[in-house]
PASE-266687 format. One line per field, with one value per atom (N, C-alpha, C): atom name; residue number from 1; x, z, y. Coordinates in steps of 0.2 Angstrom, whole numbers. Example, Ala and Ser with C-alpha at 12.3 -4.5 7.8 and 13.67 -1.06 7.14 Angstrom:
// residues 2
name = [N CA C N CA C]
resi = [1 1 1 2 2 2]
X = [66 62 66 64 68 64]
Z = [39 39 39 35 36 39]
Y = [-28 -22 -16 -11 -5 0]
This chain:
// residues 335
name = [N CA C N CA C N CA C N CA C N CA C N CA C N CA C N CA C N CA C N CA C N CA C N CA C N CA C N CA C N CA C N CA C N CA C N CA C N CA C N CA C N CA C N CA C N CA C N CA C N CA C N CA C N CA C N CA C N CA C N CA C N CA C N CA C N CA C N CA C N CA C N CA C N CA C N CA C N CA C N CA C N CA C N CA C N CA C N CA C N CA C N CA C N CA C N CA C N CA C N CA C N CA C N CA C N CA C N CA C N CA C N CA C N CA C N CA C N CA C N CA C N CA C N CA C N CA C N CA C N CA C N CA C N CA C N CA C N CA C N CA C N CA C N CA C N CA C N CA C N CA C N CA C N CA C N CA C N CA C N CA C N CA C N CA C N CA C N CA C N CA C N CA C N CA C N CA C N CA C N CA C N CA C N CA C N CA C N CA C N CA C N CA C N CA C N CA C N CA C N CA C N CA C N CA C N CA C N CA C N CA C N CA C N CA C N CA C N CA C N CA C N CA C N CA C N CA C N CA C N CA C N CA C N CA C N CA C N CA C N CA C N CA C N CA C N CA C N CA C N CA C N CA C N CA C N CA C N CA C N CA C N CA C N CA C N CA C N CA C N CA C N CA C N CA C N CA C N CA C N CA C N CA C N CA C N CA C N CA C N CA C N CA C N CA C N CA C N CA C N CA C N CA C N CA C N CA C N CA C N CA C N CA C N CA C N CA C N CA C N CA C N CA C N CA C N CA C N CA C N CA C N CA C N CA C N CA C N CA C N CA C N CA C N CA C N CA C N CA C N CA C N CA C N CA C N CA C N CA C N CA C N CA C N CA C N CA C N CA C N CA C N CA C N CA C N CA C N CA C N CA C N CA C N CA C N CA C N CA C N CA C N CA C N CA C N CA C N CA C N CA C N CA C N CA C N CA C N CA C N CA C N CA C N CA C N CA C N CA C N CA C N CA C N CA C N CA C N CA C N CA C N CA C N CA C N CA C N CA C N CA C N CA C N CA C N CA C N CA C N CA C N CA C N CA C N CA C N CA C N CA C N CA C N CA C N CA C N CA C N CA C N CA C N CA C N CA C N CA C N CA C N CA C N CA C N CA C N CA C N CA C N CA C N CA C N CA C N CA C N CA C N CA C N CA C N CA C N CA C N CA C N CA C N CA C N CA C N CA C N CA C N CA C N CA C N CA C N CA C N CA C N CA C N CA C N CA C N CA C N CA C N CA C N CA C N CA C N CA C N CA C N CA C N CA C N CA C N CA C N CA C N CA C N CA C N CA C N CA C N CA C N CA C N CA C N CA C N CA C N CA C N CA C N CA C N CA C N CA C N CA C N CA C N CA C N CA C N CA C N CA C N CA C N CA C N CA C N CA C N CA C N CA C N CA C N CA C N CA C N CA C N CA C N CA C N CA C N CA C N CA C N CA C N CA C N CA C N CA C N CA C N CA C N CA C N CA C N CA C N CA C N CA C N CA C N CA C N CA C N CA C N CA C N CA C N CA C N CA C N CA C]
resi = [1 1 1 2 2 2 3 3 3 4 4 4 5 5 5 6 6 6 7 7 7 8 8 8 9 9 9 10 10 10 11 11 11 12 12 12 13 13 13 14 14 14 15 15 15 16 16 16 17 17 17 18 18 18 19 19 19 20 20 20 21 21 21 22 22 22 23 23 23 24 24 24 25 25 25 26 26 26 27 27 27 28 28 28 29 29 29 30 30 30 31 31 31 32 32 32 33 33 33 34 34 34 35 35 35 36 36 36 37 37 37 38 38 38 39 39 39 40 40 40 41 41 41 42 42 42 43 43 43 44 44 44 45 45 45 46 46 46 47 47 47 48 48 48 49 49 49 50 50 50 51 51 51 52 52 52 53 53 53 54 54 54 55 55 55 56 56 56 57 57 57 58 58 58 59 59 59 60 60 60 61 61 61 62 62 62 63 63 63 64 64 64 65 65 65 66 66 66 67 67 67 68 68 68 69 69 69 70 70 70 71 71 71 72 72 72 73 73 73 74 74 74 75 75 75 76 76 76 77 77 77 78 78 78 79 79 79 80 80 80 81 81 81 82 82 82 83 83 83 84 84 84 85 85 85 86 86 86 87 87 87 88 88 88 89 89 89 90 90 90 91 91 91 92 92 92 93 93 93 94 94 94 95 95 95 96 96 96 97 97 97 98 98 98 99 99 99 100 100 100 101 101 101 102 102 102 103 103 103 104 104 104 105 105 105 106 106 106 107 107 107 108 108 108 109 109 109 110 110 110 111 111 111 112 112 112 113 113 113 114 114 114 115 115 115 116 116 116 117 117 117 118 118 118 119 119 119 120 120 120 121 121 121 122 122 122 123 123 123 124 124 124 125 125 125 126 126 126 127 127 127 128 128 128 129 129 129 130 130 130 131 131 131 132 132 132 133 133 133 134 134 134 135 135 135 136 136 136 137 137 137 138 138 138 139 139 139 140 140 140 141 141 141 142 142 142 143 143 143 144 144 144 145 145 145 146 146 146 147 147 147 148 148 148 149 149 149 150 150 150 151 151 151 152 152 152 153 153 153 154 154 154 155 155 155 156 156 156 157 157 157 158 158 158 159 159 159 160 160 160 161 161 161 162 162 162 163 163 163 164 164 164 165 165 165 166 166 166 167 167 167 168 168 168 169 169 169 170 170 170 171 171 171 172 172 172 173 173 173 174 174 174 175 175 175 176 176 176 177 177 177 178 178 178 179 179 179 180 180 180 181 181 181 182 182 182 183 183 183 184 184 184 185 185 185 186 186 186 187 187 187 188 188 188 189 189 189 190 190 190 191 191 191 192 192 192 193 193 193 194 194 194 195 195 195 196 196 196 197 197 197 198 198 198 199 199 199 200 200 200 201 201 201 202 202 202 203 203 203 204 204 204 205 205 205 206 206 206 207 207 207 208 208 208 209 209 209 210 210 210 211 211 211 212 212 212 213 213 213 214 214 214 215 215 215 216 216 216 217 217 217 218 218 218 219 219 219 220 220 220 221 221 221 222 222 222 223 223 223 224 224 224 225 225 225 226 226 226 227 227 227 228 228 228 229 229 229 230 230 230 231 231 231 232 232 232 233 233 233 234 234 234 235 235 235 236 236 236 237 237 237 238 238 238 239 239 239 240 240 240 241 241 241 242 242 242 243 243 243 244 244 244 245 245 245 246 246 246 247 247 247 248 248 248 249 249 249 250 250 250 251 251 251 252 252 252 253 253 253 254 254 254 255 255 255 256 256 256 257 257 257 258 258 258 259 259 259 260 260 260 261 261 261 262 262 262 263 263 263 264 264 264 265 265 265 266 266 266 267 267 267 268 268 268 269 269 269 270 270 270 271 271 271 272 272 272 273 273 273 274 274 274 275 275 275 276 276 276 277 277 277 278 278 278 279 279 279 280 280 280 281 281 281 282 282 282 283 283 283 284 284 284 285 285 285 286 286 286 287 287 287 288 288 288 289 289 289 290 290 290 291 291 291 292 292 292 293 293 293 294 294 294 295 295 295 296 296 296 297 297 297 298 298 298 299 299 299 300 300 300 301 301 301 302 302 302 303 303 303 304 304 304 305 305 305 306 306 306 307 307 307 308 308 308 309 309 309 310 310 310 311 311 311 312 312 312 313 313 313 314 314 314 315 315 315 316 316 316 317 317 317 318 318 318 319 319 319 320 320 320 321 321 321 322 322 322 323 323 323 324 324 324 325 325 325 326 326 326 327 327 327 328 328 328 329 329 329 330 330 330 331 331 331 332 332 332 333 333 333 334 334 334 335 335 335]
X = [-158 -157 -159 -155 -157 -158 -160 -161 -155 -149 -144 -143 -145 -145 -151 -156 -162 -159 -156 -153 -148 -144 -139 -142 -147 -150 -154 -157 -160 -155 -150 -145 -142 -140 -138 -142 -149 -153 -154 -153 -153 -147 -141 -134 -133 -136 -135 -139 -144 -149 -148 -145 -145 -138 -137 -130 -128 -122 -120 -124 -125 -129 -136 -139 -146 -146 -141 -140 -140 -136 -135 -141 -145 -152 -156 -157 -161 -159 -152 -150 -152 -151 -153 -160 -165 -172 -174 -171 -172 -170 -164 -161 -166 -168 -173 -180 -182 -189 -189 -184 -183 -182 -179 -177 -183 -189 -195 -198 -195 -199 -194 -197 -193 -194 -188 -188 -187 -191 -190 -191 -187 -187 -191 -195 -199 -196 -194 -191 -197 -197 -203 -200 -194 -191 -191 -191 -191 -184 -179 -172 -169 -168 -166 -160 -159 -153 -149 -142 -138 -135 -136 -133 -126 -122 -115 -112 -106 -102 -103 -105 -105 -110 -116 -120 -117 -113 -110 -105 -101 -97 -101 -106 -110 -113 -115 -117 -111 -106 -100 -98 -97 -95 -100 -106 -111 -111 -109 -108 -102 -97 -91 -92 -96 -97 -102 -106 -110 -106 -101 -96 -92 -92 -88 -82 -81 -76 -77 -72 -73 -75 -79 -82 -76 -70 -65 -62 -62 -59 -64 -70 -76 -75 -74 -74 -68 -62 -56 -58 -61 -63 -68 -72 -77 -73 -68 -64 -60 -57 -52 -57 -62 -66 -70 -72 -75 -70 -64 -59 -58 -58 -57 -63 -69 -75 -76 -73 -74 -69 -65 -60 -62 -68 -70 -73 -71 -73 -77 -78 -82 -85 -90 -93 -88 -89 -84 -84 -89 -89 -84 -83 -78 -71 -70 -63 -58 -52 -47 -41 -37 -32 -28 -26 -22 -25 -32 -35 -34 -34 -33 -26 -21 -14 -12 -16 -15 -17 -23 -25 -21 -18 -13 -7 -5 1 0 -6 -8 -9 -11 -12 -5 0 6 10 8 10 7 1 -3 -3 -2 -2 5 10 16 16 14 13 18 19 24 21 25 23 18 19 15 8 7 1 -3 2 -1 -4 0 -2 -9 -10 -16 -22 -21 -26 -27 -22 -23 -28 -26 -30 -38 -39 -46 -50 -46 -49 -50 -45 -46 -52 -52 -58 -64 -65 -71 -73 -68 -70 -71 -68 -70 -77 -79 -86 -91 -89 -94 -95 -89 -89 -93 -92 -96 -103 -105 -112 -115 -112 -114 -116 -113 -113 -109 -104 -99 -98 -97 -96 -89 -84 -77 -73 -69 -66 -59 -58 -51 -46 -48 -43 -39 -41 -38 -31 -30 -23 -19 -21 -17 -13 -7 -3 -1 0 2 9 9 15 20 26 31 34 35 39 42 47 51 48 45 42 47 45 50 50 56 56 54 49 46 50 52 56 53 52 49 53 51 55 58 65 68 65 67 65 68 74 77 73 72 68 61 58 51 52 57 58 59 64 65 59 55 49 44 44 39 42 48 51 48 46 43 36 33 26 25 20 20 15 10 5 2 -3 -6 -9 -12 -16 -10 -5 1 3 4 6 1 -5 -11 -11 -10 -10 -5 1 7 6 4 4 -2 -8 -13 -11 -8 -6 -1 3 8 6 2 0 -6 -10 -16 -15 -10 -9 -14 -19 -24 -23 -27 -26 -28 -26 -27 -34 -38 -45 -49 -46 -50 -49 -43 -42 -46 -47 -52 -59 -61 -68 -69 -64 -65 -69 -75 -79 -77 -78 -77 -80 -86 -90 -87 -83 -79 -74 -72 -66 -67 -64 -64 -57 -57 -50 -48 -53 -51 -48 -51 -49 -43 -42 -37 -39 -45 -47 -52 -52 -57 -60 -65 -69 -68 -65 -64 -68 -69 -73 -68 -67 -62 -64 -60 -61 -68 -70 -76 -82 -82 -87 -88 -83 -84 -80 -83 -80 -75 -70 -66 -63 -61 -58 -51 -48 -40 -38 -32 -30 -24 -23 -18 -15 -9 -6 -7 -3 -5 -3 2 4 -2 -5 -11 -17 -18 -23 -22 -15 -14 -15 -13 -14 -22 -25 -33 -36 -34 -37 -35 -28 -26 -29 -30 -33 -40 -44 -51 -51 -47 -47 -46 -41 -39 -44 -48 -53 -59 -61 -66 -72 -74 -81 -84 -91 -94 -98 -95 -98 -96 -92 -91 -91 -94 -93 -87 -83 -77 -71 -66 -61 -56 -54 -49 -53 -52 -56 -51 -54 -50 -50 -44 -43 -44 -44 -44 -51 -51 -57 -62 -60 -64 -70 -74 -81 -81 -75 -75 -72 -71 -68 -73 -70 -73 -76 -74 -76 -71 -72 -68 -62 -56 -50 -51 -48 -48 -42 -42 -35 -30 -32 -27 -24 -28 -26 -21 -22 -18 -12 -12 -6 -1 -4 0 2 -1 1 7 7 13 19 17 23 26 22 25 29 26 30 36 37 43 48 45 50 52 48 50 55 55 59 66 66 72 74 68 69 70 76 78 74 72 68 62 59 52 47 43 38 31 26 19 15 8 4 4 5 6 13 18 24 23 20 19 14 10 6 11 15 20 25 27 31 28 21 17 17 16 16 23 28 35 37 35 37 33 27 23 26 28 31 38 42 48 48 43 42 38 37 34 27 23 16 15 10 8 5 8 6 -1 -5 -12 -16 -13 -16 -15 -9 -7 -12 -13 -18 -24 -27 -33 -33 -28 -27 -27 -23 -23 -29 -33 -39 -37 -33 -31 -35 -38 -41 -36 -31 -26 -19 -17 -11 -5 -5 1 2 -4 -3 0 -1 1 9 11 18 22 19 22 23 18 19 24 24 28 35 40 46 51 54 59 66 71 78 80 85 88 91 94 97 92 86 81 78 78 77 82 88 93 93 92 92 86 80 75 76 80 82 87 92 96 93 87 84 80 77 73 75 81 84 90]
Z = [54 61 65 70 74 82 86 93 96 95 98 96 90 88 92 93 97 104 107 114 114 109 109 109 104 104 110 114 120 125 126 131 129 123 121 124 123 125 132 136 143 147 143 146 150 148 151 158 159 165 170 167 172 174 179 182 178 179 175 177 184 186 183 183 180 173 169 162 161 165 164 165 170 172 166 163 157 151 150 145 145 152 153 152 154 153 145 142 135 131 132 129 130 136 138 135 134 131 124 121 113 110 115 112 110 113 111 105 101 95 89 83 77 75 74 72 65 62 55 55 51 51 46 48 43 42 36 35 34 39 39 37 37 36 28 27 20 17 20 18 23 20 25 28 35 39 39 37 36 43 48 55 56 52 53 56 56 58 65 67 73 78 75 79 81 77 79 84 84 90 96 96 102 105 101 103 106 103 105 112 113 119 125 123 128 130 126 127 132 130 135 142 142 149 153 149 153 155 152 154 160 161 167 166 160 158 161 164 167 162 165 161 158 161 158 152 153 147 142 143 138 134 138 134 130 132 127 121 122 116 112 114 110 106 109 106 100 102 97 91 92 87 83 86 82 77 79 75 69 71 66 61 63 58 54 57 53 47 47 41 37 38 34 27 22 15 12 16 13 19 18 24 27 34 38 35 32 29 23 20 14 16 22 24 24 22 22 27 29 34 32 25 23 25 25 26 34 38 45 46 43 43 41 35 32 37 41 46 51 54 59 57 51 48 48 46 46 53 57 64 67 66 69 66 60 57 60 60 63 70 74 81 83 86 88 95 94 100 100 106 106 103 102 99 104 110 115 114 114 113 106 101 94 95 98 99 103 107 111 106 102 97 92 90 86 90 96 100 100 101 102 95 89 83 81 83 82 86 92 96 94 91 88 82 78 72 74 80 82 84 88 90 85 80 74 70 70 67 71 78 83 83 82 82 75 70 63 59 62 58 52 52 46 45 39 38 39 38 39 43 48 52 49 47 44 49 55 60 63 61 63 60 54 51 54 58 61 67 67 72 77 83 88 86 88 86 91 89 94 97 103 106 113 115 121 127 131 137 142 144 149 156 159 165 171 174 180 186 189 195 201 206 212 217 222 227 231 233 238 245 250 257 259 257 259 256 250 246 249 251 254 261 265 271 270 265 263 261 257 254 260 265 271 275 274 277 274 268 265 267 271 273 277 276 279 285 284 290 290 294 295 289 285 279 274 273 269 271 277 280 278 279 278 270 266 259 257 259 257 260 266 269 266 265 261 254 251 244 244 248 249 252 257 261 258 254 251 244 241 233 229 232 228 222 217 212 216 213 216 216 211 210 216 217 223 229 231 237 238 232 232 235 233 234 241 245 251 256 259 264 271 276 283 284 282 283 280 275 271 275 281 285 291 292 298 301 306 309 314 316 321 316 311 306 301 301 297 290 288 281 278 272 269 263 261 254 249 243 238 232 228 221 216 212 207 200 195 188 185 186 183 188 193 198 202 202 207 213 219 225 227 231 234 241 244 251 251 253 254 261 262 269 270 277 278 285 287 293 298 304 310 308 304 302 299 294 291 296 300 305 310 312 316 313 306 303 302 300 300 306 312 318 319 319 320 315 309 304 306 308 309 316 320 327 325 321 319 315 311 307 312 316 321 318 313 310 308 306 303 296 293 288 281 281 275 276 272 273 270 266 263 268 267 272 270 264 262 259 262 260 259 255 254 260 261 267 265 270 268 270 268 270 264 258 252 252 247 246 245 243 241 247 253 259 260 262 264 258 252 246 246 243 243 238 240 235 229 224 217 215 210 208 206 203 202 208 213 220 223 223 226 222 216 212 214 214 216 223 228 235 235 231 231 228 223 219 224 228 233 238 241 246 243 237 234 234 232 231 238 243 250 253 251 253 249 244 240 237 235 233 225 223 216 212 215 211 209 204 201 206 208 213 211 210 209 213 213 216 213 206 203 205 206 208 215 219 226 225 220 219 216 212 209 215 219 225 229 231 235 232 225 222 222 221 221 228 233 240 242 240 242 238 232 229 232 233 236 243 246 253 253 247 247 245 244 243 236 236 230 224 218 213 212 212 211 216 223 228 227 224 223 217 212 207 209 214 217 221 225 229 224 218 214 209 209 205 198 196 189 186 180 177 174 172 169 173 174 179 175 169 165 167 168 171 178 182 188 188 183 183 180 177 175 181 186 192 196 197 202 199 201 198 203 201 206 202 205 202 202 197 196 203 207 213 217 218 221 218 212 208 209 209 210 217 222 229 230 227 228 225 219 216 220 223 228 234 236 242 241 235 234 230 226 222 226]
Y = [-114 -112 -118 -120 -126 -123 -128 -126 -123 -125 -121 -114 -112 -105 -101 -104 -101 -100 -105 -104 -99 -98 -93 -86 -85 -79 -77 -81 -80 -78 -82 -80 -73 -72 -65 -60 -60 -55 -54 -60 -60 -58 -58 -58 -51 -46 -40 -39 -43 -43 -49 -54 -60 -62 -65 -67 -73 -76 -82 -88 -89 -95 -94 -88 -88 -89 -87 -88 -96 -99 -106 -110 -107 -111 -110 -104 -102 -107 -107 -111 -119 -121 -128 -129 -125 -125 -125 -121 -120 -126 -129 -135 -141 -141 -147 -146 -140 -139 -140 -137 -137 -143 -148 -155 -159 -156 -160 -158 -153 -151 -151 -151 -151 -143 -140 -133 -132 -127 -125 -117 -114 -107 -104 -99 -95 -88 -86 -80 -75 -70 -65 -58 -57 -50 -49 -42 -40 -42 -41 -42 -48 -54 -59 -57 -59 -57 -63 -62 -68 -70 -66 -69 -69 -64 -64 -58 -58 -52 -50 -44 -41 -45 -47 -51 -58 -61 -67 -66 -60 -58 -58 -54 -53 -60 -64 -71 -75 -75 -78 -76 -69 -66 -68 -67 -69 -76 -81 -88 -89 -85 -86 -83 -78 -75 -80 -83 -88 -94 -95 -101 -99 -93 -90 -86 -84 -79 -72 -69 -63 -57 -53 -47 -43 -42 -39 -42 -49 -53 -53 -53 -53 -47 -41 -35 -34 -38 -38 -42 -48 -52 -48 -44 -40 -35 -32 -27 -30 -35 -38 -41 -44 -47 -42 -37 -31 -28 -27 -25 -30 -36 -41 -42 -42 -42 -36 -30 -24 -24 -29 -30 -35 -38 -44 -41 -45 -43 -48 -53 -59 -63 -67 -70 -75 -76 -80 -87 -90 -97 -97 -91 -91 -90 -89 -87 -93 -92 -97 -95 -100 -99 -93 -92 -86 -80 -79 -73 -71 -76 -74 -73 -76 -74 -67 -65 -59 -53 -55 -50 -49 -55 -54 -51 -52 -48 -41 -39 -32 -29 -33 -30 -29 -33 -32 -26 -24 -18 -12 -12 -6 -5 -11 -10 -13 -9 -11 -15 -21 -26 -31 -34 -40 -46 -51 -57 -61 -60 -63 -60 -53 -50 -52 -53 -55 -62 -66 -73 -73 -69 -68 -66 -62 -60 -66 -69 -75 -80 -81 -86 -84 -77 -75 -76 -75 -76 -83 -87 -94 -98 -96 -99 -96 -90 -88 -92 -94 -98 -105 -108 -114 -115 -109 -109 -108 -104 -104 -111 -115 -121 -126 -126 -130 -129 -123 -121 -121 -124 -125 -118 -113 -106 -106 -110 -111 -119 -121 -128 -130 -126 -128 -122 -125 -120 -119 -112 -111 -110 -109 -107 -113 -119 -125 -126 -122 -123 -117 -113 -107 -110 -110 -112 -106 -108 -103 -99 -93 -89 -90 -92 -93 -87 -87 -81 -83 -80 -81 -79 -83 -81 -78 -72 -69 -73 -74 -77 -73 -75 -71 -73 -67 -68 -66 -70 -69 -65 -62 -59 -64 -63 -67 -65 -70 -68 -61 -60 -53 -48 -48 -43 -42 -47 -47 -43 -44 -41 -33 -32 -25 -21 -25 -21 -19 -23 -21 -15 -14 -8 -1 -2 4 6 1 3 9 13 19 19 15 14 7 6 0 -3 1 -1 -4 0 -2 -9 -10 -17 -22 -21 -25 -27 -22 -24 -29 -27 -31 -38 -39 -45 -49 -46 -50 -52 -48 -50 -56 -56 -61 -68 -67 -73 -77 -73 -76 -78 -74 -76 -73 -69 -66 -61 -61 -56 -49 -44 -37 -36 -38 -37 -40 -46 -50 -47 -44 -41 -35 -31 -25 -27 -33 -35 -38 -39 -43 -38 -41 -38 -40 -37 -39 -45 -46 -52 -58 -57 -63 -66 -63 -64 -68 -74 -78 -77 -73 -72 -78 -81 -87 -93 -94 -99 -97 -90 -87 -89 -87 -89 -83 -82 -77 -80 -77 -79 -73 -75 -70 -72 -67 -68 -67 -72 -72 -69 -69 -66 -68 -74 -77 -77 -72 -71 -78 -82 -88 -86 -89 -88 -94 -92 -98 -95 -100 -99 -99 -93 -93 -92 -93 -94 -89 -87 -82 -84 -81 -82 -77 -78 -74 -66 -65 -58 -54 -57 -54 -53 -58 -58 -52 -51 -45 -39 -38 -32 -30 -35 -35 -32 -35 -32 -25 -24 -17 -12 -14 -9 -8 -13 -12 -7 -9 -5 3 4 11 14 10 13 16 11 13 15 12 14 8 9 4 6 11 14 11 6 2 -5 -9 -16 -19 -15 -18 -17 -21 -21 -15 -15 -10 -4 2 8 13 18 24 29 32 37 44 48 55 59 65 69 71 68 70 66 67 64 57 54 47 43 46 43 37 31 25 21 23 19 13 7 2 4 2 3 0 3 0 -3 -7 -10 -5 1 6 9 10 12 7 1 -4 -5 -4 -5 1 7 13 13 10 9 5 -1 -6 -2 2 5 10 14 19 15 9 6 3 1 -1 4 10 16 18 18 20 15 9 4 4 8 8 1 -3 -10 -9 -12 -12 -18 -23 -28 -26 -29 -27 -30 -26 -28 -25 -29 -27 -32 -31 -36 -42 -42 -49 -52 -49 -52 -55 -52 -55 -61 -61 -68 -73 -71 -75 -78 -74 -76 -81 -79 -84 -91 -92 -98 -102 -98 -100 -103 -99 -101 -107 -108 -114 -120 -119 -125 -127 -122 -123 -126 -125 -128 -134 -137 -144 -145 -139 -139 -143 -147 -150 -145 -146 -141 -141 -147 -146 -142 -142 -138 -131 -130 -123 -120 -124 -123 -121 -124 -123 -116 -115 -109 -103 -104 -98 -97 -102 -102 -102 -107 -108 -113 -112 -118 -123 -120 -125 -125 -131 -132 -129 -129 -126 -118 -115 -108 -108 -112 -113 -114 -118 -119 -113 -108 -102 -98 -98 -94 -97 -104 -107 -108 -103 -103 -106 -112 -115 -116 -113 -113 -120 -122 -128 -131 -127 -129 -133 -130 -134 -140 -140 -146 -152 -150 -155 -157 -153 -155 -160 -159 -163 -170 -170 -176 -180 -177 -180 -183 -180 -182 -188 -189 -194 -200 -199 -205 -207]
């Protein structure tokens, strides 16, 4: 055991009680203090613990959470890796690339998933082995020989200007109009919209602060239309019983509770139905439309990346869909 192992164990035990910034602070302090000492392990248990399997999964997931990975994503990692380690028939250090390939083949047989999903499972397992190797829990990383699973990525289709106008005709009240306007004009994820508080909004500057998947905050921007619907919605609410902007309506016991992602998805679905819109439309499609329209109107892709809170610009390019006629027009304009 080295100092990194000790740090990992402490972080794991604290992960349920501390926030990501606090965990990072604890880690930094431990790394600094332990670097002053030479560490040797003394085995005190009756049966030596080998430190493998589920505990390794817990350590790995805790480390990813501390790095800023969203809780929902961490839960998915734990689910997939727990299934994987439950199938282990030998220690991780003895695994060969073929063992991982056989697991993936069996997974695809027992779970009718797409190649895209299967590739996601492969990625989770491979990054787990990369981490085990980097932390010296295993000497050789068998996942380095596992190549990505090829699949045809579905072309994401944003709404056209006419479709966006048609969608808005399906809004039934002020809150519906506000939800559609916020999703399109800010490009936020549906979960980010749910968490917006009234205090997060600056109507004068037309900005709001949102919290993204990794519990990091960022500033997003909106236009006059969203500003209008925010003012109108708050006037109609006429209350100060909730700090959240979007709240549940009605006379039941959960009135004034913040909207959930499930509720907003259903609201958008109902609006689409009311508008008799044939095109696919979800909160994610509106985020996709936002990115595409920004790029189409000349926004720099690196700025779009920041607005969408993407760690990788390649992800932004998946969202930003520009047809070839626009590419040709831009070529003719500059060459």
